[in-house]
Backbone of each chain as nested JSON, in Angstrom:
{
  "chains": [
    {"id": "A", "residues": [
      {"number": 1, "name": "MET", "atoms": {"N": [-43.308, 63.134, -62.969], "CA": [-43.467, 63.982, -61.974], "C": [-43.192, 62.97, -61.247]}},
      {"number": 2, "name": "TYR", "atoms": {"N": [-42.772, 63.997, -60.132], "CA": [-42.607, 63.449, -58.859], "C": [-43.758, 63.304, -58.425]}},
      {"number": 3, "name": "VAL", "atoms": {"N": [-43.882, 61.817, -56.745], "CA": [-44.75, 61.133, -56.153], "C": [-43.991, 61.283, -55.057]}},
      {"number": 4, "name": "LEU", "atoms": {"N": [-44.574, 61.243, -53.785], "CA": [-44.725, 60.808, -52.507], "C": [-45.937, 60.487, -52.029]}},
      {"number": 5, "name": "ILE", "atoms": {"N": [-45.976, 58.835, -51.634], "CA": [-47.013, 59.2, -50.833], "C": [-47.231, 58.237, -49.111]}},
      {"number": 6, "name": "VAL", "atoms": {"N": [-48.222, 58.504, -49.127], "CA": [-48.242, 58.432, -47.679], "C": [-49.119, 57.702, -47.243]}},
      {"number": 7, "name": "TYR", "atoms": {"N": [-49.098, 55.986, -46.28], "CA": [-50.565, 55.086, -46.146], "C": [-50.816, 55.304, -44.58]}},
      {"number": 8, "name": "ASP", "atoms": {"N": [-51.707, 54.925, -44.739], "CA": [-51.83, 54.602, -43.261], "C": [-53.471, 53.916, -43.023]}},
      {"number": 9, "name": "VAL", "atoms": {"N": [-53.163, 52.013, -43.075], "CA": [-54.043, 51.488, -43.845], "C": [-54.072, 50.524, -42.487]}},
      {"number": 10, "name": "ASN", "atoms": {"N": [-55.071, 49.365, -42.229], "CA": [-55.217, 48.574, -41.766], "C": [-54.266, 47.632, -41.379]}},
      {"number": 11, "name": "GLU", "atoms": {"N": [-53.321, 47.202, -40.969], "CA": [-52.609, 45.957, -40.787], "C": [-52.298, 45.355, -41.586]}},
      {"number": 12, "name": "LYS", "atoms": {"N": [-53.671, 44.082, -41.471], "CA": [-54.236, 43.308, -42.391], "C": [-53.525, 43.442, -43.59]}},
      {"number": 13, "name": "ARG", "atoms": {"N": [-53.741, 45.13, -44.745], "CA": [-53.01, 45.657, -45.361], "C": [-51.949, 45.827, -46.085]}},
      {"number": 14, "name": "VAL", "atoms": {"N": [-50.809, 46.266, -45.264], "CA": [-49.943, 46.865, -44.88], "C": [-48.211, 46.28, -46.167]}},
      {"number": 15, "name": "ALA", "atoms": {"N": [-48.665, 44.639, -45.543], "CA": [-47.324, 43.96, -46.537], "C": [-48.229, 44.104, -47.896]}},
      {"number": 16, "name": "LYS", "atoms": {"N": [-49.424, 44.174, -48.352], "CA": [-49.637, 44.496, -49.803], "C": [-50.198, 45.056, -50.542]}},
      {"number": 17, "name": "VAL", "atoms": {"N": [-50.234, 46.878, -49.573], "CA": [-49.816, 47.952, -50.477], "C": [-48.557, 48.667, -50.09]}},
      {"number": 18, "name": "LEU", "atoms": {"N": [-47.79, 48.208, -49.682], "CA": [-45.948, 48.449, -49.959], "C": [-45.629, 47.522, -50.965]}},
      {"number": 19, "name": "LYS", "atoms": {"N": [-45.282, 46.165, -50.89], "CA": [-45.529, 45.416, -52.061], "C": [-45.821, 46.152, -52.929]}},
      {"number": 20, "name": "TYR", "atoms": {"N": [-46.855, 46.214, -53.685], "CA": [-48.653, 47.011, -54.528], "C": [-46.978, 48.259, -54.538]}},
      {"number": 21, "name": "LEU", "atoms": {"N": [-47.329, 48.576, -54.336], "CA": [-46.853, 50.052, -53.784], "C": [-44.877, 50.517, -54.615]}},
      {"number": 22, "name": "ARG", "atoms": {"N": [-44.453, 49.232, -53.826], "CA": [-43.105, 49.469, -54.418], "C": [-43.109, 48.788, -55.644]}},
      {"number": 23, "name": "THR", "atoms": {"N": [-43.62, 47.668, -56.724], "CA": [-42.816, 48.291, -57.696], "C": [-43.394, 49.484, -58.585]}},
      {"number": 24, "name": "TYR", "atoms": {"N": [-44.006, 50.741, -58.211], "CA": [-43.655, 51.583, -58.701], "C": [-42.292, 52.844, -57.942]}},
      {"number": 25, "name": "LEU", "atoms": {"N": [-41.915, 52.677, -57.034], "CA": [-41.543, 54.073, -56.318], "C": [-40.428, 53.324, -55.157]}},
      {"number": 26, "name": "ASN", "atoms": {"N": [-39.472, 54.196, -54.977], "CA": [-38.848, 53.508, -53.997], "C": [-38.806, 53.962, -51.865]}},
      {"number": 27, "name": "TRP", "atoms": {"N": [-38.999, 52.836, -51.307], "CA": [-39.708, 53.535, -49.727], "C": [-38.021, 54.179, -49.209]}},
      {"number": 28, "name": "ILE", "atoms": {"N": [-38.917, 55.335, -49.082], "CA": [-38.132, 56.381, -47.701], "C": [-38.45, 55.675, -46.315]}},
      {"number": 29, "name": "GLN", "atoms": {"N": [-39.318, 55.626, -45.787], "CA": [-39.458, 55.127, -45.136], "C": [-40.982, 54.43, -44.466]}},
      {"number": 30, "name": "ASN", "atoms": {"N": [-40.951, 54.215, -43.1], "CA": [-42.467, 53.325, -42.371], "C": [-43.075, 54.078, -43.035]}},
      {"number": 31, "name": "SER", "atoms": {"N": [-44.328, 53.069, -43.804], "CA": [-45.363, 53.96, -44.853], "C": [-44.733, 55.721, -45.237]}},
      {"number": 32, "name": "VAL", "atoms": {"N": [-43.95, 55.321, -46.203], "CA": [-43.455, 56.219, -46.923], "C": [-42.785, 55.738, -48.148]}},
      {"number": 33, "name": "LEU", "atoms": {"N": [-43.248, 55.943, -49.513], "CA": [-42.453, 56.444, -50.744], "C": [-42.646, 57.346, -51.554]}},
      {"number": 34, "name": "GLU", "atoms": {"N": [-41.412, 57.373, -52.514], "CA": [-40.91, 58.694, -53.165], "C": [-41.407, 57.566, -54.695]}},
      {"number": 35, "name": "GLY", "atoms": {"N": [-41.409, 58.715, -55.793], "CA": [-40.492, 58.248, -56.61], "C": [-40.8, 58.877, -58.153]}},
      {"number": 36, "name": "GLU", "atoms": {"N": [-40.136, 58.872, -59.196], "CA": [-40.429, 59.441, -60.336], "C": [-41.527, 58.938, -60.603]}},
      {"number": 37, "name": "VAL", "atoms": {"N": [-42.564, 58.751, -61.293], "CA": [-44.106, 57.876, -62.201], "C": [-44.273, 58.692, -63.82]}},
      {"number": 38, "name": "THR", "atoms": {"N": [-44.947, 58.718, -64.958], "CA": [-45.358, 59.171, -65.699], "C": [-46.863, 59.165, -65.147]}},
      {"number": 39, "name": "GLU", "atoms": {"N": [-47.812, 60.439, -65.69], "CA": [-48.918, 60.635, -65.061], "C": [-49.73, 59.326, -65.054]}},
      {"number": 40, "name": "GLY", "atoms": {"N": [-49.636, 58.548, -66.517], "CA": [-50.533, 57.161, -66.779], "C": [-50.203, 56.141, -65.677]}},
      {"number": 41, "name": "GLN", "atoms": {"N": [-48.769, 56.246, -65.022], "CA": [-48.624, 54.877, -63.899], "C": [-49.105, 56.054, -62.579]}},
      {"number": 42, "name": "LEU", "atoms": {"N": [-49.109, 56.82, -62.468], "CA": [-50.011, 57.426, -61.775], "C": [-51.622, 57.257, -61.166]}},
      {"number": 43, "name": "THR", "atoms": {"N": [-51.689, 57.135, -62.909], "CA": [-53.786, 56.607, -63.103], "C": [-53.59, 55.297, -62.51]}},
      {"number": 44, "name": "GLU", "atoms": {"N": [-52.804, 54.445, -63.335], "CA": [-52.105, 52.64, -62.165], "C": [-52.057, 52.393, -61.158]}},
      {"number": 45, "name": "ILE", "atoms": {"N": [-51.1, 53.043, -60.101], "CA": [-51.256, 53.675, -58.987], "C": [-52.56, 53.442, -58.292]}},
      {"number": 46, "name": "LYS", "atoms": {"N": [-53.238, 54.464, -58.322], "CA": [-54.471, 55.006, -57.62], "C": [-55.174, 54.13, -58.39]}},
      {"number": 47, "name": "SER", "atoms": {"N": [-55.373, 53.62, -59.195], "CA": [-56.118, 52.595, -59.602], "C": [-56.047, 51.341, -58.592]}},
      {"number": 48, "name": "GLY", "atoms": {"N": [-54.918, 50.632, -58.791], "CA": [-54.444, 48.965, -57.858], "C": [-55.086, 49.859, -57.052]}},
      {"number": 49, "name": "LEU", "atoms": {"N": [-54.673, 50.985, -55.45], "CA": [-55.116, 51.218, -54.66], "C": [-56.305, 51.596, -54.042]}},
      {"number": 50, "name": "LYS", "atoms": {"N": [-56.928, 51.352, -54.864], "CA": [-58.528, 51.831, -54.58], "C": [-58.705, 49.937, -54.993]}},
      {"number": 51, "name": "LYS", "atoms": {"N": [-57.912, 49.598, -55.334], "CA": [-58.793, 47.548, -55.238], "C": [-57.682, 47.258, -54.537]}},
      {"number": 52, "name": "ILE", "atoms": {"N": [-57.146, 47.188, -53.871], "CA": [-56.484, 46.254, -52.602], "C": [-56.581, 47.172, -51.228]}},
      {"number": 53, "name": "THR", "atoms": {"N": [-57.239, 48.527, -51.075], "CA": [-57.862, 48.971, -49.636], "C": [-59.088, 49.093, -49.471]}},
      {"number": 54, "name": "ASN", "atoms": {"N": [-58.977, 48.88, -48.977], "CA": [-60.842, 49.549, -48.162], "C": [-61.145, 50.865, -47.661]}},
      {"number": 55, "name": "GLN", "atoms": {"N": [-61.959, 51.693, -48.859], "CA": [-61.741, 53.223, -48.343], "C": [-62.556, 53.514, -47.304]}},
      {"number": 56, "name": "LYS", "atoms": {"N": [-62.786, 53.238, -46.14], "CA": [-63.646, 53.105, -45.33], "C": [-62.967, 52.974, -44.098]}},
      {"number": 57, "name": "GLU", "atoms": {"N": [-61.86, 52.278, -44.079], "CA": [-60.778, 51.666, -42.665], "C": [-59.018, 52.78, -43.117]}},
      {"number": 58, "name": "ASP", "atoms": {"N": [-59.296, 53.015, -44.832], "CA": [-58.196, 53.171, -45.103], "C": [-57.617, 53.959, -45.087]}},
      {"number": 59, "name": "SER", "atoms": {"N": [-56.51, 54.306, -45.336], "CA": [-55.865, 56.634, -46.349], "C": [-55.068, 56.238, -46.379]}},
      {"number": 60, "name": "ILE", "atoms": {"N": [-54.875, 57.09, -47.823], "CA": [-53.881, 56.765, -48.432], "C": [-53.21, 58.58, -49.076]}},
      {"number": 61, "name": "ILE", "atoms": {"N": [-52.121, 59.45, -48.885], "CA": [-52.598, 60.407, -49.071], "C": [-51.762, 60.497, -50.687]}},
      {"number": 62, "name": "ILE", "atoms": {"N": [-51.575, 61.386, -51.125], "CA": [-50.774, 61.084, -52.349], "C": [-49.995, 62.791, -52.832]}},
      {"number": 63, "name": "PHE", "atoms": {"N": [-48.959, 62.398, -52.534], "CA": [-48.236, 64.572, -52.816], "C": [-47.769, 64.143, -54.327]}},
      {"number": 64, "name": "LYS", "atoms": {"N": [-47.697, 64.811, -55.29], "CA": [-47.252, 65.108, -56.627], "C": [-46.851, 66.235, -56.497]}},
      {"number": 65, "name": "ALA", "atoms": {"N": [-45.863, 67.407, -57.587], "CA": [-45.215, 67.596, -58.073], "C": [-44.578, 67.428, -58.979]}},
      {"number": 66, "name": "ARG", "atoms": {"N": [-45.275, 69.099, -60.126], "CA": [-44.637, 68.514, -61.753], "C": [-43.184, 67.832, -61.867]}},
      {"number": 67, "name": "HIS", "atoms": {"N": [-42.08, 68.865, -60.822], "CA": [-41.401, 68.755, -60.966], "C": [-40.368, 68.637, -59.638]}},
      {"number": 68, "name": "LYS", "atoms": {"N": [-39.223, 67.525, -59.342], "CA": [-39.334, 67.696, -58.263], "C": [-38.051, 68.667, -57.052]}},
      {"number": 69, "name": "LYS", "atoms": {"N": [-37.571, 69.916, -58.116], "CA": [-37.113, 70.539, -58.052], "C": [-38.058, 71.609, -56.634]}},
      {"number": 70, "name": "TRP", "atoms": {"N": [-39.555, 71.049, -56.683], "CA": [-39.171, 72.72, -55.7], "C": [-39.708, 72.322, -54.799]}},
      {"number": 71, "name": "LEU", "atoms": {"N": [-39.074, 70.575, -54.694], "CA": [-39.007, 70.114, -53.314], "C": [-38.45, 69.777, -52.319]}},
      {"number": 72, "name": "THR", "atoms": {"N": [-37.669, 69.963, -51.591], "CA": [-36.3, 70.337, -51.14], "C": [-37.26, 68.8, -49.724]}},
      {"number": 73, "name": "LYS", "atoms": {"N": [-35.63, 68.314, -49.149], "CA": [-36.15, 66.995, -48.729], "C": [-35.221, 67.236, -47.316]}},
      {"number": 74, "name": "GLU", "atoms": {"N": [-34.982, 67.015, -46.159], "CA": [-33.609, 66.993, -45.452], "C": [-34.271, 65.712, -44.301]}},
      {"number": 75, "name": "ILE", "atoms": {"N": [-33.134, 65.367, -43.625], "CA": [-33.672, 63.504, -42.986], "C": [-32.497, 64.295, -41.645]}},
      {"number": 76, "name": "ILE", "atoms": {"N": [-33.978, 64.442, -40.229], "CA": [-33.306, 64.11, -39.203], "C": [-32.417, 62.933, -38.18]}},
      {"number": 77, "name": "GLY", "atoms": {"N": [-32.249, 62.696, -37.71], "CA": [-31.609, 60.685, -37.42], "C": [-31.185, 60.027, -38.907]}},
      {"number": 78, "name": "GLN", "atoms": {"N": [-31.398, 58.667, -38.839], "CA": [-31.485, 58.167, -39.301], "C": [-31.78, 58.201, -40.838]}},
      {"number": 79, "name": "GLU", "atoms": {"N": [-31.324, 57.742, -42.19], "CA": [-31.622, 57.828, -43.594], "C": [-32.144, 56.331, -43.956]}},
      {"number": 80, "name": "LYS", "atoms": {"N": [-33.513, 55.946, -43.995], "CA": [-34.237, 54.894, -43.826], "C": [-33.843, 53.638, -45.704]}},
      {"number": 81, "name": "ASN", "atoms": {"N": [-33.027, 54.465, -46.056], "CA": [-32.765, 54.203, -47.464], "C": [-32.228, 54.581, -48.102]}},
      {"number": 82, "name": "GLU", "atoms": {"N": [-31.083, 54.434, -48.329], "CA": [-29.716, 54.764, -49.337], "C": [-29.386, 54.896, -50.414]}},
      {"number": 83, "name": "ILE", "atoms": {"N": [-30.503, 54.329, -51.01], "CA": [-30.829, 54.244, -52.687], "C": [-31.062, 55.36, -53.575]}},
      {"number": 84, "name": "SER", "atoms": {"N": [-32.059, 56.317, -51.963], "CA": [-32.515, 57.676, -52.742], "C": [-31.555, 58.289, -53.239]}},
      {"number": 85, "name": "ASN", "atoms": {"N": [-31.463, 59.199, -53.924], "CA": [-30.858, 59.843, -54.199], "C": [-31.542, 61.766, -54.572]}},
      {"number": 86, "name": "PHE", "atoms": {"N": [-32.66, 61.471, -53.988], "CA": [-33.783, 62.922, -54.324], "C": [-32.337, 64.552, -52.85]}},
      {"number": 87, "name": "ILE", "atoms": {"N": [-32.621, 64.715, -54.013], "CA": [-31.599, 65.92, -53.148], "C": [-32.344, 67.041, -51.63]}}
    ]},
    {"id": "B", "residues": [
      {"number": 1, "name": "MET", "atoms": {"N": [-42.907, 78.885, -45.925], "CA": [-42.955, 77.622, -46.567], "C": [-44.109, 76.924, -46.251]}},
      {"number": 2, "name": "TYR", "atoms": {"N": [-44.485, 75.508, -47.58], "CA": [-44.238, 74.753, -47.373], "C": [-43.614, 73.115, -46.796]}},
      {"number": 3, "name": "VAL", "atoms": {"N": [-44.15, 72.713, -45.011], "CA": [-43.501, 71.584, -44.578], "C": [-44.187, 70.683, -44.984]}},
      {"number": 4, "name": "LEU", "atoms": {"N": [-43.456, 69.841, -44.705], "CA": [-44.496, 68.064, -45.086], "C": [-43.151, 67.624, -43.626]}},
      {"number": 5, "name": "ILE", "atoms": {"N": [-43.923, 66.737, -42.17], "CA": [-42.769, 66.102, -41.887], "C": [-43.69, 64.945, -42.233]}},
      {"number": 6, "name": "VAL", "atoms": {"N": [-42.431, 63.722, -41.795], "CA": [-43.072, 62.354, -41.307], "C": [-42.234, 62.15, -40.747]}},
      {"number": 7, "name": "TYR", "atoms": {"N": [-42.443, 61.429, -39.557], "CA": [-41.351, 60.749, -38.389], "C": [-41.271, 59.051, -38.357]}},
      {"number": 8, "name": "ASP", "atoms": {"N": [-40.608, 58.135, -37.787], "CA": [-40.736, 56.743, -37.678], "C": [-39.363, 57.054, -36.544]}},
      {"number": 9, "name": "VAL", "atoms": {"N": [-40.544, 57.45, -35.545], "CA": [-38.753, 56.974, -34.073], "C": [-40.08, 56.026, -33.24]}},
      {"number": 10, "name": "ASN", "atoms": {"N": [-38.888, 55.686, -32.176], "CA": [-39.255, 54.384, -31.091], "C": [-40.589, 55.143, -30.165]}},
      {"number": 11, "name": "GLU", "atoms": {"N": [-41.297, 53.636, -30.246], "CA": [-42.653, 53.906, -30.101], "C": [-42.5, 55.46, -28.34]}},
      {"number": 12, "name": "LYS", "atoms": {"N": [-41.581, 54.412, -27.437], "CA": [-41.281, 55.782, -26.63], "C": [-41.621, 57.032, -26.573]}},
      {"number": 13, "name": "ARG", "atoms": {"N": [-40.892, 57.819, -28.112], "CA": [-41.076, 58.996, -28.181], "C": [-42.012, 59.298, -29.021]}},
      {"number": 14, "name": "VAL", "atoms": {"N": [-43.132, 58.644, -29.53], "CA": [-43.898, 59.405, -30.401], "C": [-44.673, 60.308, -30.273]}},
      {"number": 15, "name": "ALA", "atoms": {"N": [-45.295, 60.067, -29.066], "CA": [-46.459, 61.168, -28.895], "C": [-45.805, 62.128, -28.268]}},
      {"number": 16, "name": "LYS", "atoms": {"N": [-44.452, 62.309, -27.497], "CA": [-43.911, 63.916, -27.447], "C": [-43.388, 64.517, -28.63]}},
      {"number": 17, "name": "VAL", "atoms": {"N": [-42.842, 63.593, -29.464], "CA": [-42.42, 64.307, -31.031], "C": [-44.1, 64.967, -31.795]}},
      {"number": 18, "name": "LEU", "atoms": {"N": [-45.047, 63.999, -31.273], "CA": [-46.427, 64.603, -32.488], "C": [-46.738, 65.852, -31.343]}},
      {"number": 19, "name": "LYS", "atoms": {"N": [-46.387, 65.732, -29.839], "CA": [-47.103, 66.879, -29.67], "C": [-46.464, 68.163, -29.739]}},
      {"number": 20, "name": "TYR", "atoms": {"N": [-44.97, 67.541, -30.293], "CA": [-43.967, 68.4, -30.391], "C": [-44.114, 69.499, -31.925]}},
      {"number": 21, "name": "LEU", "atoms": {"N": [-45.018, 68.833, -32.559], "CA": [-44.652, 69.02, -33.825], "C": [-46.191, 69.557, -34.6]}},
      {"number": 22, "name": "ARG", "atoms": {"N": [-47.091, 69.214, -33.441], "CA": [-48.418, 69.869, -33.21], "C": [-48.165, 71.426, -32.731]}},
      {"number": 23, "name": "THR", "atoms": {"N": [-47.477, 71.716, -32.194], "CA": [-47.773, 73.14, -31.689], "C": [-46.863, 74.134, -32.994]}},
      {"number": 24, "name": "TYR", "atoms": {"N": [-46.537, 73.418, -34.305], "CA": [-46.346, 74.035, -34.713], "C": [-47.179, 74.126, -36.638]}},
      {"number": 25, "name": "LEU", "atoms": {"N": [-47.245, 72.534, -36.835], "CA": [-48.465, 71.903, -37.845], "C": [-49.317, 71.467, -37.357]}},
      {"number": 26, "name": "ASN", "atoms": {"N": [-50.451, 71.185, -38.677], "CA": [-50.805, 70.079, -38.687], "C": [-51.107, 68.595, -38.653]}},
      {"number": 27, "name": "TRP", "atoms": {"N": [-51.823, 67.87, -38.368], "CA": [-52.219, 66.274, -38.282], "C": [-52.808, 66.44, -39.29]}},
      {"number": 28, "name": "ILE", "atoms": {"N": [-52.403, 65.648, -40.25], "CA": [-52.961, 65.352, -41.849], "C": [-52.789, 63.557, -41.746]}},
      {"number": 29, "name": "GLN", "atoms": {"N": [-52.367, 62.407, -40.572], "CA": [-52.305, 61.217, -41.498], "C": [-51.216, 60.898, -40.292]}},
      {"number": 30, "name": "ASN", "atoms": {"N": [-51.571, 59.181, -39.571], "CA": [-50.177, 58.757, -38.724], "C": [-49.385, 59.197, -39.431]}},
      {"number": 31, "name": "SER", "atoms": {"N": [-48.17, 59.406, -38.073], "CA": [-46.998, 60.731, -38.383], "C": [-46.126, 61.425, -39.407]}},
      {"number": 32, "name": "VAL", "atoms": {"N": [-47.541, 61.803, -39.777], "CA": [-47.678, 62.78, -40.967], "C": [-48.273, 64.435, -40.398]}},
      {"number": 33, "name": "LEU", "atoms": {"N": [-47.395, 65.026, -40.775], "CA": [-47.931, 66.483, -40.343], "C": [-47.819, 67.883, -41.934]}},
      {"number": 34, "name": "GLU", "atoms": {"N": [-48.197, 68.468, -41.682], "CA": [-47.98, 69.778, -42.595], "C": [-48.471, 71.22, -42.04]}},
      {"number": 35, "name": "GLY", "atoms": {"N": [-47.77, 72.34, -42.575], "CA": [-48.268, 73.45, -42.518], "C": [-47.447, 74.631, -43.254]}},
      {"number": 36, "name": "GLU", "atoms": {"N": [-47.834, 75.72, -42.436], "CA": [-47.025, 77.092, -42.998], "C": [-46.08, 77.486, -42.398]}},
      {"number": 37, "name": "VAL", "atoms": {"N": [-45.245, 78.075, -42.497], "CA": [-43.696, 78.004, -41.483], "C": [-43.057, 79.519, -41.886]}},
      {"number": 38, "name": "THR", "atoms": {"N": [-42.607, 79.621, -41.06], "CA": [-41.452, 81.173, -41.329], "C": [-40.01, 80.238, -41.732]}},
      {"number": 39, "name": "GLU", "atoms": {"N": [-38.953, 80.269, -42.512], "CA": [-37.51, 79.923, -42.506], "C": [-37.4, 79.784, -40.518]}},
      {"number": 40, "name": "GLY", "atoms": {"N": [-37.766, 81.038, -40.273], "CA": [-37.374, 81.207, -38.446], "C": [-37.901, 79.596, -38.104]}},
      {"number": 41, "name": "GLN", "atoms": {"N": [-38.779, 79.788, -37.732], "CA": [-39.654, 78.336, -36.985], "C": [-39.051, 77.422, -37.353]}},
      {"number": 42, "name": "LEU", "atoms": {"N": [-38.308, 77.263, -39.298], "CA": [-38.553, 75.75, -39.178], "C": [-37.039, 75.723, -38.656]}},
      {"number": 43, "name": "THR", "atoms": {"N": [-36.364, 76.201, -38.835], "CA": [-35.492, 76.405, -37.451], "C": [-35.04, 75.862, -36.75]}},
      {"number": 44, "name": "GLU", "atoms": {"N": [-36.895, 76.633, -35.541], "CA": [-37.029, 75.914, -34.744], "C": [-37.423, 74.271, -34.355]}},
      {"number": 45, "name": "ILE", "atoms": {"N": [-38.08, 74.543, -35.788], "CA": [-38.85, 72.912, -35.486], "C": [-37.435, 72.014, -35.222]}},
      {"number": 46, "name": "LYS", "atoms": {"N": [-36.363, 72.407, -36.085], "CA": [-35.378, 71.632, -36.021], "C": [-34.387, 71.165, -35.207]}},
      {"number": 47, "name": "SER", "atoms": {"N": [-34.281, 72.391, -34.82], "CA": [-33.488, 71.674, -32.837], "C": [-34.276, 71.779, -31.853]}},
      {"number": 48, "name": "GLY", "atoms": {"N": [-35.761, 71.695, -32.454], "CA": [-36.645, 70.686, -30.806], "C": [-36.636, 70.094, -31.463]}},
      {"number": 49, "name": "LEU", "atoms": {"N": [-36.114, 69.508, -32.276], "CA": [-36.658, 67.617, -33.269], "C": [-35.129, 67.363, -32.33]}},
      {"number": 50, "name": "LYS", "atoms": {"N": [-33.909, 68.114, -32.524], "CA": [-33.303, 67.397, -32.791], "C": [-32.82, 66.682, -30.703]}},
      {"number": 51, "name": "LYS", "atoms": {"N": [-33.8, 67.428, -30.422], "CA": [-33.249, 67.739, -28.665], "C": [-33.77, 66.24, -27.89]}},
      {"number": 52, "name": "ILE", "atoms": {"N": [-35.247, 66.398, -29.272], "CA": [-36.445, 65.303, -28.729], "C": [-36.212, 63.815, -28.754]}},
      {"number": 53, "name": "THR", "atoms": {"N": [-35.513, 63.582, -29.863], "CA": [-35.541, 62.082, -30.559], "C": [-33.872, 61.931, -30.343]}},
      {"number": 54, "name": "ASN", "atoms": {"N": [-33.396, 60.728, -30.602], "CA": [-32.635, 59.601, -30.658], "C": [-32.24, 59.671, -32.185]}},
      {"number": 55, "name": "GLN", "atoms": {"N": [-30.938, 60.774, -32.15], "CA": [-30.958, 60.466, -34.005], "C": [-30.407, 59.0, -34.354]}},
      {"number": 56, "name": "LYS", "atoms": {"N": [-29.707, 58.372, -33.554], "CA": [-29.805, 56.812, -33.856], "C": [-30.535, 55.784, -34.243]}},
      {"number": 57, "name": "GLU", "atoms": {"N": [-31.605, 56.467, -33.658], "CA": [-32.446, 55.241, -33.889], "C": [-33.981, 55.796, -34.406]}},
      {"number": 58, "name": "ASP", "atoms": {"N": [-34.36, 57.371, -34.247], "CA": [-34.528, 57.761, -35.178], "C": [-35.208, 58.48, -36.869]}},
      {"number": 59, "name": "SER", "atoms": {"N": [-36.101, 58.464, -37.448], "CA": [-35.918, 59.051, -38.419], "C": [-36.959, 59.78, -38.992]}},
      {"number": 60, "name": "ILE", "atoms": {"N": [-36.273, 61.182, -38.999], "CA": [-37.933, 62.371, -39.487], "C": [-37.18, 63.021, -40.601]}},
      {"number": 61, "name": "ILE", "atoms": {"N": [-38.399, 63.085, -41.57], "CA": [-38.194, 63.309, -42.688], "C": [-39.166, 64.793, -43.395]}},
      {"number": 62, "name": "ILE", "atoms": {"N": [-37.63, 65.567, -43.469], "CA": [-38.781, 67.257, -44.328], "C": [-38.929, 67.978, -45.577]}},
      {"number": 63, "name": "PHE", "atoms": {"N": [-40.027, 67.24, -45.708], "CA": [-40.129, 68.109, -47.295], "C": [-40.966, 69.823, -47.14]}},
      {"number": 64, "name": "LYS", "atoms": {"N": [-40.011, 70.072, -48.233], "CA": [-40.294, 71.709, -47.973], "C": [-40.132, 72.587, -49.246]}},
      {"number": 65, "name": "ALA", "atoms": {"N": [-41.223, 73.174, -49.407], "CA": [-41.458, 74.103, -50.887], "C": [-41.576, 75.459, -50.632]}},
      {"number": 66, "name": "ARG", "atoms": {"N": [-40.928, 76.211, -51.511], "CA": [-41.513, 77.72, -51.244], "C": [-42.743, 77.449, -50.805]}},
      {"number": 67, "name": "HIS", "atoms": {"N": [-43.226, 77.114, -52.688], "CA": [-45.016, 77.29, -52.04], "C": [-46.074, 76.49, -52.244]}},
      {"number": 68, "name": "LYS", "atoms": {"N": [-46.407, 75.884, -52.169], "CA": [-47.506, 74.659, -51.869], "C": [-48.455, 74.38, -52.946]}},
      {"number": 69, "name": "LYS", "atoms": {"N": [-47.959, 75.619, -54.096], "CA": [-48.78, 75.274, -55.117], "C": [-48.237, 74.762, -55.956]}},
      {"number": 70, "name": "TRP", "atoms": {"N": [-47.03, 74.466, -55.63], "CA": [-45.856, 73.495, -56.714], "C": [-46.377, 72.279, -56.445]}},
      {"number": 71, "name": "LEU", "atoms": {"N": [-47.158, 71.614, -55.264], "CA": [-46.849, 70.695, -54.321], "C": [-49.536, 70.443, -55.157]}},
      {"number": 72, "name": "THR", "atoms": {"N": [-49.55, 69.043, -55.733], "CA": [-51.081, 69.292, -54.959], "C": [-51.532, 67.734, -53.834]}},
      {"number": 73, "name": "LYS", "atoms": {"N": [-52.407, 67.791, -53.674], "CA": [-52.655, 66.366, -52.667], "C": [-53.607, 65.521, -53.211]}},
      {"number": 74, "name": "GLU", "atoms": {"N": [-54.001, 65.056, -52.922], "CA": [-55.313, 64.127, -52.957], "C": [-54.68, 62.983, -52.363]}},
      {"number": 75, "name": "ILE", "atoms": {"N": [-56.443, 62.633, -52.015], "CA": [-56.599, 61.098, -50.8], "C": [-57.293, 60.569, -51.47]}},
      {"number": 76, "name": "ILE", "atoms": {"N": [-56.841, 59.311, -51.357], "CA": [-57.841, 57.622, -51.274], "C": [-58.281, 57.644, -49.818]}},
      {"number": 77, "name": "GLY", "atoms": {"N": [-59.369, 57.058, -49.75], "CA": [-59.991, 56.667, -48.694], "C": [-60.429, 57.828, -47.787]}},
      {"number": 78, "name": "GLN", "atoms": {"N": [-59.997, 57.429, -46.522], "CA": [-60.321, 58.294, -45.353], "C": [-59.513, 60.018, -45.197]}},
      {"number": 79, "name": "GLU", "atoms": {"N": [-59.987, 60.345, -45.06], "CA": [-59.222, 61.747, -45.106], "C": [-59.465, 62.386, -43.38]}},
      {"number": 80, "name": "LYS", "atoms": {"N": [-58.626, 62.075, -42.253], "CA": [-57.906, 61.254, -41.546], "C": [-58.513, 63.057, -40.24]}},
      {"number": 81, "name": "ASN", "atoms": {"N": [-57.625, 63.977, -40.482], "CA": [-58.076, 65.368, -40.914], "C": [-58.442, 66.332, -41.818]}},
      {"number": 82, "name": "GLU", "atoms": {"N": [-60.396, 66.46, -41.018], "CA": [-61.616, 67.18, -41.453], "C": [-60.902, 69.053, -41.858]}},
      {"number": 83, "name": "ILE", "atoms": {"N": [-60.125, 68.839, -40.767], "CA": [-59.526, 70.288, -40.82], "C": [-58.807, 71.162, -42.29]}},
      {"number": 84, "name": "SER", "atoms": {"N": [-57.991, 70.692, -42.528], "CA": [-56.634, 70.783, -43.627], "C": [-57.692, 71.07, -44.767]}},
      {"number": 85, "name": "ASN", "atoms": {"N": [-56.5, 72.77, -45.396], "CA": [-57.429, 73.122, -46.202], "C": [-56.878, 72.928, -48.051]}},
      {"number": 86, "name": "PHE", "atoms": {"N": [-55.445, 72.476, -47.16], "CA": [-54.865, 72.199, -48.863], "C": [-55.213, 71.725, -49.415]}},
      {"number": 87, "name": "ILE", "atoms": {"N": [-55.401, 73.015, -50.823], "CA": [-55.501, 72.179, -52.672], "C": [-55.204, 71.234, -53.278]}}
    ]}
  ]
}
């Protein structure tokens, strides 16, 4: 499934959260990653995030779509990640 | 349609971009807004953003889905905006 994650965490944890999420997803903008993962991987991601973040201070939003075709993406200005081939 | 916008703009323009987008969408996290808009409103939003941002420095990503039912949203940690009723 297609997953989009946006995070707003204490700056002490920003690098750790980014590094962790990059093992599953593609970085597309400051604090935003996307990618295709399985249900099992998403469960892993959520469990990992719960371990490395502070749920009283941090906020992470996970959007998921069964197929990425339900979502279109458009960029105004700079495309920060040239690798992404999302349409 | 459902629209999700994430922005990464020069700090000089952050407040302006946020204020502008708030006239159409709900703020849900740092640099992230979502909402239901018409095609006409989305055209307006894009045109407004092009005027107030610097396309050589800033990056704004617009995700859109014809129906928000195609997308589910889950939050880990704090929900910054209590008003949102997206399921």
